C-alpha positions as CSV (number, residue, x, y, z in Angstrom):
1,M,-17.1,-78.5,-9.1
2,C,-18.6,-81.9,-8.2
3,K,-20.7,-83.4,-11.0
4,K,-23.3,-86.2,-11.1
5,I,-21.9,-88.6,-13.6
6,G,-23.6,-91.7,-15.1
7,I,-21.5,-94.5,-16.5
8,I,-23.3,-96.8,-19.0
9,G,-21.4,-100.1,-19.0
10,S,-20.0,-102.0,-16.0
11,G,-17.2,-103.8,-17.8
12,S,-13.5,-103.1,-17.2
13,W,-13.5,-99.8,-19.0
14,G,-16.7,-98.4,-17.5
15,T,-15.4,-99.4,-14.1
16,A,-12.0,-97.8,-14.7
17,V,-13.6,-94.5,-15.9
18,S,-15.9,-94.6,-12.9
19,Q,-12.9,-95.0,-10.5
20,H,-11.0,-92.1,-12.0
21,L,-14.0,-89.7,-11.9
22,A,-15.1,-90.8,-8.4
23,L,-11.6,-90.3,-7.0
24,N,-11.9,-86.7,-8.3
25,E,-14.8,-86.3,-5.8
26,N,-17.6,-86.6,-8.4
27,Q,-20.8,-88.6,-7.6
28,V,-20.7,-91.5,-9.9
29,K,-23.4,-94.0,-10.7
30,I,-22.8,-97.0,-12.9
31,W,-25.3,-99.2,-14.8
32,G,-24.9,-102.5,-16.6
33,R,-26.7,-105.7,-17.5
34,D,-24.8,-107.8,-15.0
35,R,-26.6,-107.4,-11.7
36,D,-24.0,-109.5,-9.8
37,V,-21.3,-107.1,-10.8
38,L,-23.4,-104.1,-9.7
39,D,-24.2,-105.7,-6.4
40,S,-20.6,-106.3,-5.7
41,I,-19.7,-102.7,-6.5
42,D,-22.3,-101.6,-3.9
43,K,-21.6,-104.1,-1.2
44,N,-17.8,-104.8,-1.6
45,S,-16.6,-101.8,-3.6
46,E,-15.2,-104.2,-6.2
47,N,-15.8,-105.4,-9.7
48,P,-14.9,-109.1,-9.3
49,K,-15.5,-110.0,-12.9
50,Y,-13.3,-107.5,-14.7
51,L,-11.0,-105.7,-12.1
52,K,-10.8,-108.3,-9.3
53,G,-8.9,-107.2,-6.2
54,L,-9.0,-103.5,-7.0
55,K,-10.7,-101.4,-4.2
56,L,-13.2,-99.0,-5.7
57,S,-14.1,-95.6,-4.4
58,N,-17.1,-95.2,-2.1
59,N,-18.3,-92.5,-4.4
60,I,-19.3,-95.2,-7.0
61,K,-22.8,-96.6,-6.6
62,S,-24.9,-98.7,-9.0
63,S,-28.1,-97.8,-10.6
64,E,-30.8,-100.4,-11.1
65,S,-32.5,-98.4,-13.9
66,L,-30.9,-97.1,-17.0
67,Q,-33.5,-94.4,-17.2
68,D,-33.0,-93.3,-13.6
69,L,-29.2,-93.1,-14.1
70,V,-29.7,-90.8,-17.1
71,K,-32.3,-88.6,-15.4
72,D,-30.0,-88.2,-12.3
73,S,-26.8,-87.4,-14.2
74,D,-25.3,-84.2,-15.5
75,V,-22.7,-86.1,-17.6
76,I,-23.3,-89.5,-19.3
77,V,-20.4,-91.6,-20.5
78,F,-21.0,-94.5,-22.8
79,C,-18.6,-97.3,-22.1
80,L,-20.2,-100.1,-24.1
81,P,-19.0,-102.4,-27.0
82,S,-20.2,-100.8,-30.2
83,N,-22.7,-103.5,-31.1
84,F,-24.6,-103.1,-27.8
85,S,-24.8,-99.4,-28.0
86,R,-27.8,-98.8,-30.3
87,K,-30.3,-100.7,-28.1
88,V,-29.2,-98.7,-25.1
89,V,-29.3,-95.4,-26.8
90,E,-32.8,-96.2,-28.1
91,E,-33.9,-97.0,-24.5
92,I,-33.0,-93.4,-23.4
93,S,-34.1,-91.6,-26.6
94,S,-37.5,-90.6,-25.1
95,L,-35.9,-89.0,-22.0
96,D,-35.3,-85.3,-21.6
97,L,-31.6,-84.9,-22.4
98,A,-31.5,-81.1,-22.5
99,G,-28.4,-79.7,-20.9
100,K,-26.7,-83.1,-20.4
101,V,-23.3,-83.9,-21.6
102,L,-22.9,-87.1,-23.6
103,I,-19.5,-88.7,-24.0
104,S,-18.8,-91.8,-26.2
105,S,-15.7,-93.9,-25.4
106,S,-16.5,-96.8,-27.6
107,K,-13.6,-98.0,-29.8
108,G,-15.6,-99.9,-32.4
109,L,-17.9,-99.6,-35.4
110,E,-21.4,-100.9,-35.6
111,T,-21.3,-104.0,-37.8
112,N,-24.0,-103.3,-40.5
113,S,-23.8,-99.5,-40.6
114,S,-20.1,-98.9,-40.0
115,L,-21.1,-96.0,-37.8
116,R,-18.8,-94.7,-35.1
117,G,-20.1,-94.4,-31.5
118,S,-20.8,-90.7,-31.8
119,E,-22.5,-91.1,-35.2
120,L,-24.8,-93.8,-33.8
121,I,-25.8,-91.7,-30.8
122,K,-26.5,-88.7,-33.0
123,E,-28.4,-90.9,-35.5
124,V,-30.7,-92.1,-32.7
125,L,-31.0,-89.0,-30.6
126,G,-30.7,-86.3,-33.3
127,D,-29.3,-82.9,-32.1
128,K,-30.7,-83.1,-28.6
129,T,-27.2,-82.5,-27.1
130,P,-23.6,-82.2,-28.3
131,I,-21.6,-85.4,-28.4
132,W,-18.0,-85.7,-27.1
133,V,-15.5,-88.5,-27.7
134,L,-12.9,-89.8,-25.3
135,S,-10.0,-91.9,-26.7
136,G,-6.3,-92.5,-26.5
137,P,-3.8,-95.1,-25.3
138,S,-5.4,-96.4,-22.1
139,F,-5.5,-99.8,-20.6
140,A,-8.5,-100.0,-18.1
141,L,-6.4,-101.5,-15.3
142,E,-3.8,-98.8,-15.4
143,I,-6.5,-96.1,-15.5
144,A,-8.2,-97.7,-12.5
145,K,-4.9,-97.8,-10.6
146,G,-4.3,-94.2,-11.3
147,L,-1.1,-94.8,-13.3
148,P,0.0,-91.9,-15.6
149,T,-2.0,-91.7,-18.8
150,A,-2.7,-89.2,-21.6
151,M,-5.9,-89.1,-23.6
152,V,-7.8,-87.0,-26.0
153,L,-11.3,-85.5,-25.6
154,A,-12.8,-84.3,-28.8
155,T,-15.9,-82.3,-29.7
156,D,-17.2,-80.3,-32.5
157,N,-17.7,-76.5,-32.7
158,N,-21.2,-76.8,-31.2
159,A,-19.9,-77.6,-27.8
160,V,-16.8,-75.4,-27.8
161,N,-18.2,-73.3,-25.0
162,Q,-18.2,-76.3,-22.6
163,E,-14.6,-77.4,-23.6
164,T,-12.8,-76.2,-20.5
165,E,-15.4,-77.5,-18.1
166,I,-15.7,-81.0,-19.6
167,T,-11.9,-81.4,-20.2
168,N,-11.2,-80.4,-16.6
169,L,-13.6,-83.1,-15.4
170,F,-11.2,-85.8,-16.6
171,H,-7.9,-83.8,-16.5
172,R,-7.1,-84.6,-12.9
173,G,-4.5,-86.6,-11.0
174,N,-2.3,-88.7,-13.3
175,L,-4.7,-88.5,-16.3
176,R,-3.7,-85.8,-18.7
177,I,-6.3,-84.7,-21.2
178,Y,-5.7,-83.0,-24.6
179,S,-8.6,-81.3,-26.4
180,S,-9.4,-81.7,-30.1
181,K,-12.0,-80.6,-32.6
182,D,-11.4,-83.6,-34.8
183,I,-14.1,-86.1,-33.7
184,V,-13.6,-88.2,-36.9
185,G,-9.9,-88.6,-36.5
186,V,-9.9,-89.2,-32.7
187,E,-12.7,-91.8,-32.9
188,L,-11.6,-93.7,-36.0
189,G,-8.0,-93.9,-34.7
190,G,-9.3,-95.7,-31.6
191,V,-11.3,-98.1,-33.8
192,L,-8.8,-99.0,-36.6
193,K,-5.8,-99.5,-34.4
194,N,-7.6,-102.5,-32.8
195,V,-7.7,-104.2,-36.2
196,V,-4.0,-103.5,-37.0
197,S,-3.1,-104.6,-33.5
198,I,-4.6,-108.0,-34.1
199,A,-2.5,-108.2,-37.3
200,A,0.6,-107.4,-35.2
201,G,-0.3,-110.0,-32.7
202,I,-0.9,-112.6,-35.4
203,G,2.6,-111.9,-36.7
204,D,4.1,-112.3,-33.2
205,G,2.2,-115.6,-32.8
206,L,3.6,-116.8,-36.1
207,G,7.1,-115.9,-35.0
208,L,7.7,-113.4,-37.8
209,G,10.1,-111.3,-35.8
210,L,10.4,-107.6,-34.9
211,N,11.1,-106.4,-38.5
212,A,7.8,-107.8,-39.6
213,R,6.0,-106.2,-36.6
214,A,7.5,-102.8,-37.4
215,S,6.4,-103.2,-41.1
216,L,2.9,-104.3,-40.2
217,L,2.4,-101.4,-37.8
218,T,3.9,-98.8,-40.3
219,R,1.8,-100.0,-43.2
220,G,-1.2,-100.4,-41.0
221,L,-0.8,-96.9,-39.8
222,K,-0.9,-95.8,-43.4
223,E,-4.2,-97.5,-43.9
224,I,-5.5,-95.8,-40.8
225,C,-4.3,-92.4,-42.2
226,N,-6.0,-93.0,-45.5
227,L,-9.4,-94.0,-44.0
228,I,-9.4,-91.1,-41.5
229,E,-8.5,-88.6,-44.2
230,V,-11.1,-89.7,-46.6
231,E,-13.7,-89.7,-43.8
232,G,-12.9,-86.0,-43.1
233,G,-10.4,-86.4,-40.3
234,K,-7.0,-84.8,-39.9
235,L,-3.6,-86.5,-40.5
236,S,-2.2,-84.6,-37.6
237,T,-4.7,-86.5,-35.3
238,V,-3.4,-89.8,-36.6
239,I,0.2,-89.1,-35.4
240,G,-1.1,-88.1,-31.9
241,L,-2.4,-90.0,-28.9
242,S,-5.6,-91.4,-30.3
243,G,-3.9,-92.7,-33.4
244,L,-0.2,-93.7,-33.2
245,G,-0.1,-93.6,-29.4
246,D,-3.0,-96.0,-29.1
247,L,-1.6,-98.2,-31.9
248,I,1.7,-98.5,-30.1
249,L,0.1,-99.4,-26.8
250,T,-2.3,-101.9,-28.2
251,S,0.1,-103.6,-30.5
252,T,2.9,-104.1,-28.0
253,G,1.5,-104.0,-24.5
254,D,0.9,-107.3,-22.6
255,L,-2.4,-106.0,-21.3
256,S,-3.7,-105.7,-24.8
257,R,-6.7,-108.0,-25.5
258,N,-6.3,-107.4,-29.2
259,R,-2.7,-108.3,-29.3
260,T,-3.3,-111.3,-27.1
261,F,-6.1,-112.4,-29.3
262,G,-3.9,-112.1,-32.4
263,V,-1.0,-114.0,-30.9
264,S,-3.3,-116.8,-30.0
265,L,-4.6,-117.0,-33.6
266,G,-1.0,-116.9,-35.0
267,R,-0.1,-119.8,-32.8
268,G,-2.9,-121.9,-34.3
269,A,-5.9,-121.3,-32.0
270,T,-9.4,-121.1,-33.4
271,I,-11.3,-117.9,-33.1
272,E,-13.4,-119.4,-30.3
273,E,-10.3,-120.6,-28.5
274,A,-8.6,-117.2,-28.8
275,I,-11.8,-115.4,-27.5
276,K,-11.8,-117.8,-24.5
277,E,-8.1,-117.1,-23.8
278,V,-8.7,-113.3,-23.7
279,G,-11.9,-113.5,-21.7
280,Y,-13.0,-110.0,-22.7
281,T,-14.9,-108.3,-25.5
282,I,-12.8,-108.0,-28.7
283,E,-14.2,-105.0,-30.5
284,A,-12.3,-105.7,-33.8
285,L,-14.1,-109.0,-34.2
286,T,-17.0,-106.9,-35.7
287,S,-15.2,-103.6,-36.4
288,S,-12.8,-105.2,-38.9
289,K,-15.6,-106.1,-41.3
290,A,-17.2,-102.7,-40.8
291,A,-13.9,-101.0,-41.5
292,V,-13.6,-102.9,-44.8
293,M,-17.1,-101.8,-45.7
294,L,-16.1,-98.2,-44.9
295,A,-13.1,-98.5,-47.2
296,D,-15.2,-100.1,-49.9
297,R,-17.5,-97.1,-49.9
298,H,-14.5,-95.0,-50.9
299,N,-13.0,-97.6,-53.3
300,M,-9.9,-97.8,-51.1
301,E,-7.5,-100.6,-50.6
302,V,-6.8,-101.6,-47.0
303,P,-4.8,-104.8,-47.4
304,I,-3.9,-105.4,-43.8
305,I,-7.3,-104.6,-42.4
306,S,-8.9,-106.7,-45.2
307,Q,-6.7,-109.7,-44.4
308,V,-7.6,-109.5,-40.6
309,A,-11.3,-109.3,-41.5
310,G,-10.9,-112.3,-43.7
311,I,-9.3,-114.3,-40.9
312,L,-11.9,-113.2,-38.4
313,E,-14.7,-114.2,-40.8
314,G,-13.1,-117.6,-41.2
315,K,-12.4,-117.0,-44.9
316,Q,-8.6,-116.8,-44.5
317,T,-5.9,-118.4,-42.4
318,P,-3.0,-116.4,-40.8
319,A,-0.4,-118.2,-43.0
320,N,-2.3,-117.5,-46.2
321,A,-3.0,-113.9,-45.2
322,L,0.8,-113.4,-44.7
323,R,1.5,-114.9,-48.1
324,E,-0.9,-112.7,-49.9
325,L,0.4,-109.6,-48.2
326,L,4.0,-110.5,-49.1
327,T,3.2,-111.3,-52.7
328,R,1.3,-108.0,-53.4
329,E,2.7,-106.1,-56.4
330,Q,5.6,-103.9,-55.6
331,R,4.9,-100.2,-55.4
332,A,6.3,-96.9,-54.3
333,E,5.8,-96.0,-50.6
């Protein structure tokens, strides 16, 4: 059944999600702050800033007004960096959202609060509507090209009656969707793997070798497991698509902005130079500090995540971070 879908965010991910849903014969409207991008989508069926050269479906149209997009949509997908989300959610908080489906696909934590995307939406909107979370190993360009991908769509028990309908909205073509009731695990897995992926990239940039990469990813995965478990998520989720799957992709794939950013830092670039090289938003720039704050609340040690946060805050160098990790006291695994 054709749905009216509103995509909030006109970056690479928002455009890719729009393309997938539009090719499944849904009516898709997309909104973002960059009017030039939206005009190009309408006039040329292309997002020249983020997915240049990719022809977009004619079923994708822009919306000049965020409020109009929300009012006209049955399903609303948030495709924004985490630190831009609160302002946008506040802008729509006065609208009638009854009966609408809200889906968060952010892979970041709000800096000062350490809130996940779904938590932020719920804090602002209350219980006006159930919240869903979409996550998993997925580069925007490959989603937009229709290459085979598997992801997870999570909700809580309040929305279980809609599960089949919403899952089938995305489960089309070459995109396979698995359902989950573990919002915490699915969402935090997507956030924390970004930080660990930067660590892996830094190691590659320093030329530490494949042994070091495997060690970093394995111990980083342990930190992800510990944080997800203490926050109420399930360990079984961590070894699935939204945890281990996303970590493998982001830490090894050449399209990974987090890995590319880390490699640049490992080779001696400044944070500003590394950001310029990537050219896209790096969620872990803010999420790393928020993740450490989250761990501190539970009196937990997260050595790899903490070292990455220190590097990104300018308090630590990659070489010193490596030295501190290697000289930690020996312990049982």
